[in-house]
C-alpha positions as CSV (number, residue, x, y, z in Angstrom):
1,M,-197.7,141.0,114.5
2,F,-194.0,142.0,114.1
3,E,-192.5,138.5,114.0
4,N,-191.6,138.6,110.3
5,V,-190.2,142.2,110.4
6,D,-186.6,143.0,110.8
7,A,-185.8,144.4,114.3
8,L,-183.2,146.8,112.8
9,L,-185.8,148.3,110.4
10,L,-188.3,148.8,113.3
11,A,-185.6,150.4,115.4
12,R,-184.7,152.8,112.6
13,I,-188.4,153.6,112.0
14,Q,-189.0,154.2,115.6
15,F,-186.0,156.6,115.9
16,A,-187.0,158.4,112.7
17,F,-190.6,158.8,113.9
18,T,-189.6,160.2,117.3
19,V,-186.8,162.5,116.1
20,S,-189.0,163.9,113.3
21,F,-191.9,164.5,115.7
22,H,-189.5,166.1,118.2
23,F,-187.6,168.2,115.6
24,I,-190.7,170.3,114.6
25,F,-191.0,171.7,118.1
26,P,-187.4,173.0,118.5
27,A,-187.4,174.2,115.0
28,F,-190.4,176.4,116.0
29,S,-189.3,177.3,119.5
30,I,-185.8,178.4,118.5
31,G,-187.1,181.0,116.1
32,L,-190.1,181.9,118.3
33,A,-187.9,182.6,121.3
34,S,-185.8,185.1,119.3
35,Y,-189.0,186.6,117.9
36,L,-190.2,187.2,121.5
37,A,-186.9,188.8,122.4
38,V,-187.3,191.1,119.4
39,L,-190.9,192.0,120.3
40,E,-190.1,192.8,123.9
41,G,-187.0,194.8,122.9
42,L,-189.0,196.9,120.5
43,W,-191.6,197.5,123.2
44,L,-189.0,198.7,125.6
45,K,-187.3,200.8,123.0
46,T,-190.4,202.4,121.4
47,G,-193.0,202.2,124.1
48,K,-195.6,201.0,121.5
49,R,-198.1,198.8,123.2
50,I,-198.6,196.8,120.0
51,Y,-195.3,195.0,120.5
52,L,-196.2,194.1,124.1
53,D,-199.6,192.7,122.9
54,L,-197.9,190.6,120.2
55,F,-195.3,189.4,122.8
56,K,-198.0,188.1,125.1
57,Y,-199.9,186.6,122.2
58,W,-197.0,184.5,121.1
59,L,-195.7,183.8,124.6
60,K,-198.6,181.5,125.3
61,I,-197.9,179.6,122.1
62,F,-194.2,179.4,122.9
63,A,-194.9,177.9,126.3
64,I,-196.8,175.0,124.9
65,A,-194.4,174.4,122.0
66,F,-191.4,174.5,124.3
67,A,-193.0,172.0,126.7
68,M,-193.9,169.6,123.9
69,G,-190.3,169.9,122.6
70,V,-188.9,169.0,126.0
71,V,-191.1,166.0,126.6
72,S,-190.6,164.6,123.1
73,G,-186.8,165.1,123.4
74,I,-186.7,163.1,126.7
75,V,-188.6,160.2,125.2
76,M,-186.3,160.2,122.1
77,S,-183.2,160.1,124.2
78,Y,-184.2,156.9,126.0
79,Q,-183.8,155.0,122.7
80,F,-180.0,155.4,122.9
81,G,-180.1,152.9,125.8
82,T,-182.8,150.7,124.6
83,N,-182.6,150.3,120.8
84,W,-179.0,151.6,120.2
85,S,-177.1,150.3,123.2
86,V,-174.1,149.2,121.1
87,F,-173.8,152.7,119.6
88,S,-174.0,154.2,123.1
89,D,-171.3,151.9,124.3
90,L,-168.9,152.5,121.4
91,A,-169.5,156.3,120.9
92,G,-170.4,157.2,124.4
93,P,-167.0,158.6,125.4
94,V,-167.3,161.2,122.6
95,I,-171.1,161.7,122.4
96,G,-171.9,161.5,126.1
97,P,-169.9,164.6,127.2
98,L,-171.3,166.7,124.4
99,M,-174.8,165.8,125.4
100,A,-174.0,166.6,129.0
101,Y,-172.8,170.0,128.0
102,E,-176.1,170.6,126.3
103,V,-177.9,169.9,129.6
104,L,-175.5,171.8,131.8
105,T,-175.5,174.9,129.6
106,A,-178.6,175.2,127.4
107,F,-181.2,173.3,129.3
108,F,-180.3,174.8,132.7
109,L,-180.2,178.2,131.1
110,E,-183.6,177.8,129.6
111,A,-185.1,176.2,132.7
112,G,-183.7,178.9,135.0
113,F,-185.1,181.8,133.1
114,L,-188.3,180.3,131.6
115,G,-190.3,180.8,134.7
116,V,-189.3,184.5,134.9
117,M,-190.1,184.9,131.3
118,L,-193.6,183.3,131.6
119,F,-194.7,184.6,134.9
120,G,-192.4,187.3,136.1
121,M,-193.2,190.4,134.0
122,S,-195.3,192.0,136.8
123,R,-192.8,190.9,139.5
124,V,-189.2,191.6,138.4
125,G,-189.5,194.7,136.3
126,S,-189.4,195.1,132.5
127,K,-185.6,195.2,132.0
128,L,-184.9,192.1,134.1
129,H,-187.8,190.4,132.4
130,Y,-186.3,191.3,129.0
131,A,-183.0,189.8,130.2
132,A,-184.7,186.6,131.1
133,T,-186.4,186.5,127.6
134,C,-183.0,187.0,126.0
135,M,-181.5,184.2,128.1
136,V,-184.2,181.8,127.0
137,A,-183.6,182.7,123.4
138,L,-179.8,182.2,123.9
139,G,-180.5,178.9,125.6
140,T,-182.4,177.6,122.6
141,F,-179.5,178.5,120.4
142,V,-176.9,176.9,122.7
143,S,-179.0,173.8,122.7
144,A,-179.0,173.7,118.9
145,F,-175.2,174.3,119.1
146,W,-174.5,171.1,121.1
147,I,-177.0,168.8,119.5
148,L,-175.8,169.8,116.0
149,S,-172.2,169.4,117.1
150,V,-173.0,165.8,118.1
151,N,-174.8,165.1,114.8
152,S,-172.1,166.7,112.8
153,W,-169.4,164.7,114.4
154,M,-171.3,161.5,113.4
155,Q,-171.4,162.9,109.9
156,T,-167.7,164.0,109.8
157,P,-165.9,162.2,112.7
158,V,-162.5,163.7,113.6
159,G,-160.4,164.3,116.7
160,F,-160.9,160.8,118.2
161,E,-158.8,157.8,118.9
162,M,-159.8,154.1,118.8
163,G,-159.7,152.2,122.0
164,A,-158.7,148.6,122.3
165,N,-162.4,147.4,122.6
166,G,-163.5,149.4,119.5
167,Q,-164.6,152.5,121.4
168,F,-164.3,156.0,120.1
169,L,-162.2,157.9,122.6
170,P,-161.7,161.7,122.6
171,G,-158.3,162.8,121.3
172,P,-156.1,165.5,122.8
173,S,-158.3,168.4,121.7
174,W,-162.1,168.5,122.3
175,W,-162.3,171.5,120.0
176,D,-161.5,169.3,117.0
177,I,-164.5,167.2,118.0
178,V,-166.9,170.1,118.7
179,F,-165.9,172.1,115.6
180,N,-165.7,169.2,113.2
181,P,-165.6,170.0,109.5
182,S,-169.4,170.0,108.8
183,F,-170.5,171.6,112.0
184,P,-170.4,175.3,111.2
185,Y,-172.3,174.8,107.9
186,R,-174.9,172.6,109.5
187,L,-175.4,175.0,112.5
188,V,-175.9,178.0,110.3
189,H,-178.2,176.2,107.9
190,T,-180.3,174.6,110.6
191,V,-180.7,177.7,112.8
192,I,-181.7,179.9,109.8
193,A,-184.2,177.2,108.9
194,A,-185.7,177.5,112.4
195,Y,-186.0,181.3,112.0
196,L,-187.7,180.9,108.6
197,T,-190.0,178.2,110.0
198,T,-191.2,180.6,112.7
199,A,-191.4,183.5,110.3
200,F,-193.8,181.6,108.0
201,V,-195.9,180.5,110.9
202,V,-196.2,184.1,112.2
203,G,-196.8,185.3,108.6
204,G,-199.5,182.6,108.1
205,V,-201.3,183.6,111.3
206,G,-201.1,187.3,110.4
207,A,-202.4,186.5,106.9
208,W,-205.3,184.5,108.4
209,H,-206.4,187.4,110.5
210,L,-205.9,189.9,107.7
211,L,-208.2,187.8,105.5
212,R,-210.8,188.2,108.3
213,D,-210.1,191.9,109.1
214,K,-207.6,193.9,107.1
215,S,-207.8,196.8,109.6
216,N,-206.4,194.7,112.5
217,L,-203.2,196.5,113.4
218,H,-201.7,193.6,115.3
219,A,-202.2,191.3,112.3
220,R,-200.6,193.9,110.1
221,K,-197.6,194.2,112.3
222,M,-196.9,190.5,112.6
223,F,-197.5,189.9,108.9
224,S,-195.1,192.8,108.0
225,M,-192.4,191.5,110.3
226,A,-192.7,188.0,109.0
227,M,-192.5,189.1,105.3
228,W,-189.4,191.2,106.0
229,M,-187.9,188.0,107.5
230,A,-188.9,186.0,104.4
231,A,-187.6,188.6,102.0
232,I,-184.2,189.1,103.7
233,V,-183.4,185.6,105.2
234,A,-184.7,183.3,102.5
235,P,-181.9,184.4,100.0
236,I,-179.3,184.0,102.8
237,Q,-180.6,180.5,103.5
238,I,-180.2,179.5,99.9
239,F,-176.6,180.7,99.9
240,A,-176.0,178.9,103.2
241,G,-177.5,175.7,101.8
242,D,-175.2,175.9,98.8
243,M,-172.2,176.3,101.0
244,H,-173.4,173.4,103.1
245,G,-173.8,171.3,99.9
246,L,-170.2,172.1,98.8
247,N,-169.0,171.0,102.3
248,T,-171.0,167.8,102.0
249,L,-169.5,167.1,98.5
250,E,-166.0,167.3,100.1
251,H,-166.6,165.1,103.1
252,Q,-169.6,162.9,102.1
253,P,-169.6,162.6,98.3
254,Q,-171.9,159.6,98.1
255,K,-174.6,161.6,99.9
256,V,-174.4,164.3,97.2
257,M,-174.4,161.6,94.5
258,A,-177.7,160.4,95.9
259,M,-179.1,163.9,96.2
260,E,-178.2,164.6,92.6
261,G,-179.3,161.2,91.3
262,H,-175.8,160.6,89.7
263,Y,-175.6,156.8,89.4
264,Q,-172.9,157.2,86.8
265,S,-169.8,159.3,86.7
266,H,-169.6,162.3,84.4
267,P,-166.1,163.0,83.2
268,E,-167.0,166.1,81.2
269,G,-169.7,167.9,83.1
270,A,-172.6,166.4,85.0
271,P,-176.3,167.4,84.3
272,L,-178.6,168.8,86.9
273,I,-181.5,166.4,87.2
274,L,-184.5,168.4,88.1
275,F,-187.0,165.6,88.3
276,G,-187.2,161.9,87.6
277,I,-187.7,158.5,89.2
278,P,-184.5,156.9,90.6
279,N,-184.1,153.3,89.5
280,S,-181.5,151.8,91.7
281,A,-181.9,148.3,90.2
282,E,-180.9,149.6,86.8
283,K,-178.6,152.4,88.1
284,R,-180.4,155.2,86.3
285,V,-183.0,157.9,86.8
286,D,-186.0,157.2,84.6
287,Y,-187.9,160.0,82.9
288,A,-185.2,162.4,83.9
289,I,-185.7,166.1,83.2
290,E,-182.3,167.6,83.3
291,I,-180.2,170.7,82.5
292,P,-176.9,169.7,80.8
293,K,-173.7,170.3,82.8
294,A,-175.6,172.5,85.4
295,S,-174.7,170.2,88.3
296,S,-171.0,170.6,87.6
297,L,-171.5,174.4,87.4
298,I,-173.3,174.4,90.8
299,L,-171.0,172.0,92.6
300,K,-167.6,172.8,90.9
301,H,-168.3,176.2,89.4
302,D,-167.2,174.8,86.1
303,L,-169.4,173.6,83.3
304,N,-167.0,170.9,82.2
305,A,-165.8,169.8,85.7
306,P,-166.0,166.0,86.2
307,L,-168.2,164.6,88.9
308,A,-168.0,161.0,90.2
309,G,-171.1,158.9,90.5
310,L,-172.3,156.1,92.6
311,D,-170.6,153.6,90.2
312,T,-167.4,154.5,92.2
313,I,-169.0,153.5,95.5
314,P,-169.4,149.8,96.6
315,D,-173.1,148.8,96.4
316,D,-173.2,148.0,100.1
317,E,-172.2,151.6,100.9
318,E,-174.7,153.4,98.7
319,P,-177.4,155.4,100.6
320,P,-181.1,154.8,99.6
321,V,-181.1,157.0,96.5
322,G,-184.9,157.4,96.1
323,I,-185.5,158.8,99.5
324,V,-182.5,161.2,99.5
325,F,-183.3,162.3,95.9
326,W,-186.8,163.3,96.7
327,S,-186.4,164.7,100.2
328,F,-183.7,167.0,98.9
329,R,-185.9,168.3,96.1
330,I,-188.8,168.9,98.5
331,M,-186.5,171.0,100.7
332,V,-185.1,173.0,97.7
333,M,-188.5,173.6,96.2
334,I,-189.9,174.9,99.5
335,G,-186.8,177.1,99.9
336,F,-187.4,178.7,96.5
337,A,-191.2,179.0,97.3
338,M,-190.2,180.9,100.4
339,L,-188.0,183.2,98.4
340,G,-190.8,183.8,95.9
341,L,-193.3,184.7,98.6
342,G,-190.7,187.1,100.1
343,M,-190.1,188.8,96.8
344,W,-193.9,189.0,96.2
345,S,-194.3,190.7,99.6
346,L,-191.6,193.2,98.6
347,L,-193.5,194.0,95.5
348,A,-196.7,194.5,97.5
349,R,-194.8,196.6,100.0
350,T,-193.4,199.0,97.3
351,R,-196.9,199.4,96.0
352,R,-198.3,200.0,99.5
353,K,-200.6,197.0,99.0
354,L,-199.1,194.6,101.6
355,Y,-202.3,194.5,103.6
356,D,-204.7,194.6,100.6
357,W,-203.7,191.8,98.4
358,S,-205.8,188.9,99.5
359,L,-204.0,186.5,97.1
360,L,-200.7,187.2,98.8
361,H,-202.4,186.6,102.2
362,R,-203.8,183.3,101.0
363,A,-200.4,182.2,99.7
364,A,-198.8,183.1,103.0
365,L,-201.5,181.1,104.8
366,I,-200.8,178.1,102.6
367,M,-197.1,178.5,103.2
368,A,-197.5,178.7,107.0
369,P,-196.5,175.0,107.6
370,S,-193.9,174.9,104.8
371,G,-191.0,175.5,107.2
372,F,-191.8,172.3,109.1
373,V,-192.0,170.3,105.9
374,A,-188.7,171.8,104.8
375,V,-186.8,171.0,108.0
376,I,-188.1,167.4,108.1
377,A,-187.1,167.0,104.4
378,G,-183.7,168.4,105.1
379,W,-183.2,166.2,108.1
380,I,-184.2,163.1,106.1
381,T,-181.7,164.1,103.4
382,T,-178.9,164.5,106.1
383,E,-179.7,161.3,108.0
384,V,-180.7,158.9,105.2
385,G,-177.9,160.2,103.0
386,R,-175.4,159.0,105.7
387,Q,-176.6,155.4,105.5
388,P,-175.6,152.7,105.8
389,F,-173.4,154.3,108.5
390,V,-174.4,155.7,111.9
391,I,-170.8,157.1,112.3
392,Y,-169.8,157.9,108.7
393,N,-167.5,155.3,107.2
394,L,-166.6,153.9,110.6
395,L,-169.7,152.3,112.3
396,R,-172.5,150.8,110.3
397,T,-176.1,151.2,111.5
398,A,-176.6,147.5,111.5
399,D,-173.7,147.1,113.9
400,A,-174.9,149.8,116.3
401,A,-178.4,148.4,117.2
402,S,-179.2,146.5,120.4
403,P,-179.7,142.8,120.2
404,L,-183.5,143.0,120.5
405,D,-186.3,140.9,119.0
406,A,-188.7,142.5,116.5
407,P,-191.8,142.1,118.7
408,A,-190.2,144.1,121.5
409,V,-189.2,147.0,119.2
410,G,-192.5,146.9,117.4
411,A,-194.5,147.0,120.6
412,S,-192.7,150.2,121.7
413,L,-193.0,151.7,118.3
414,L,-196.8,151.1,118.3
415,A,-197.0,152.6,121.8
416,F,-195.1,155.7,120.7
417,V,-197.3,156.2,117.7
418,I,-200.5,156.1,119.7
419,V,-199.2,158.2,122.6
420,Y,-197.5,160.8,120.4
421,F,-200.6,161.4,118.2
422,A,-202.9,161.5,121.2
423,V,-200.8,163.8,123.5
424,F,-199.1,166.0,120.9
425,G,-202.2,166.1,118.7
426,V,-204.1,167.7,121.6
427,G,-201.2,170.1,122.2
428,T,-201.1,171.1,118.5
429,W,-204.8,171.5,118.4
430,Y,-204.6,173.9,121.4
431,I,-201.8,175.9,119.7
432,L,-204.0,176.3,116.6
433,R,-206.8,177.4,118.8
434,L,-204.7,180.1,120.3
435,M,-203.6,181.2,116.9
436,S,-207.2,181.5,115.7
437,H,-207.8,184.0,118.4
438,H,-207.3,187.5,116.9
439,P,-204.6,189.6,118.5
440,H,-205.8,192.8,120.0
441,T,-204.9,195.6,122.4
442,G,-204.7,194.4,126.0
443,E,-203.7,190.9,125.0
444,T,-203.8,188.4,127.8
445,G,-200.6,186.8,129.2
446,V,-199.6,183.7,131.1
447,K,-199.9,183.5,134.9
448,R,-198.8,180.8,137.3
449,G,-201.5,178.3,138.2
450,D,-203.8,179.1,135.3
451,T,-205.1,176.4,132.9
452,G,-205.5,178.9,130.1
453,P,-204.5,182.3,129.1
454,I,-205.6,185.2,131.4
455,R,-204.7,188.8,131.7
456,T,-201.4,189.6,133.3
457,A,-202.0,192.4,135.8
458,G,-199.7,194.9,137.2
459,I,-197.4,195.6,134.2
460,T,-195.6,198.9,134.9
461,P,-194.1,200.5,131.8
462,G,-190.8,202.2,132.0
463,P,-190.4,205.9,132.2
464,T,-190.3,206.3,128.4
465,Q,-193.1,203.9,127.7
466,N,-196.7,204.6,127.0
467,P,-198.7,201.4,126.9
468,G,-201.6,203.0,125.1
469,R,-199.5,204.2,122.2
470,I,-200.2,202.1,119.2
471,G,-198.3,204.0,116.5
472,T,-200.7,204.4,113.7
473,M,-200.3,206.6,110.6
474,P,-202.6,209.6,110.2
475,D,-204.9,207.4,108.0
476,G,-205.1,204.8,110.7
477,K,-202.8,202.3,109.0
478,E,-199.8,200.7,110.7
479,P,-196.5,201.9,109.1
480,E,-194.8,199.3,107.0
């Protein structure tokens, strides 16, 4: 079945499939863990039961998403030893310790406090339980810190020495490796993307329930919080993305050339190509719709600034322009759509129609999965734009693969596809089923040994808390 297919291509497809499947779960759980910490903190501060209800509503969903993220991550990591053993051997002295730090810090932190977070509210007290929730949220961020440090080093490798056998060995300072030139920008951009991904899921769920019942206070609260996040954070993300792009132009110029579709150099101002069809054979973008000199303005802050094109790069070092060109545009278009929805919600809020405009709710429902699409598109832009190198300008992807036959790689790829869609498809279906359940007062929690959500008993509010206090306005509406 796979005899006539290149083993390297199959190995790349397999890693792309598993990492893309895996990435959607951390992108959700990173933001959701922080959202849970905010909800529980607001409950402890205000005593309003509505925040506790929403905490328990999303806690069940977080538990499933977190578990699927862990399982998919473990499967993905095995490929370093199977399909990419040469890479593991050459880069292991640098990559291995960073991955170990992720396990020793983030994973142990999450694992140590996750059980308290899920099952301990009635056993350890509200304040200690809140501390556990914060530790889980911190653990998700620390995990992102180390993983993105590894990936960023592969994009902008510094602080290493070359061994006699071609291995990458750590230099005198690990800090140069950890805080490599692209890492701060990639960390900020990715973590904000995770927060926006969660915000639009929460907003979509709130919109779904508002379309069914506009008087549901819990749906109102989650929708309002999500729209605040969209309105405030989406502009920050666009700015962070612009800064990340300028950093990429400095350290990985051919990636930006592919993103912009600049096959040719522009000595007196480069156009911004909005849309078109990249034609790598003819070295041009067909049917291009462009704004003259706008690319120079964005990237160099000067209309007439020159920009180099792919004609300055050897053909065998050019990334696949078509994939990078379109994945970048998908990411940017979704980013501006998020900004638009956030501004729309501000308009509705100022007119006190946030819970009344059905068209806004329908748009939020449509946008619910947009964060997942954006993070995958951004990841494709980052990884495919680095090709043909796995360690930028130092180790080619073709030289990093294991010496395997195509049928062996193809068989494992087919097995991954079947198992992933079966197992994670069921998990995703169950998450959607939990989301379809309308949030209400006395929301059920998670208890050890249960196969489904049941009520968590014995929750004792603190001295300033009143679990029955919902916090409605005199007209019965939740304050915005």
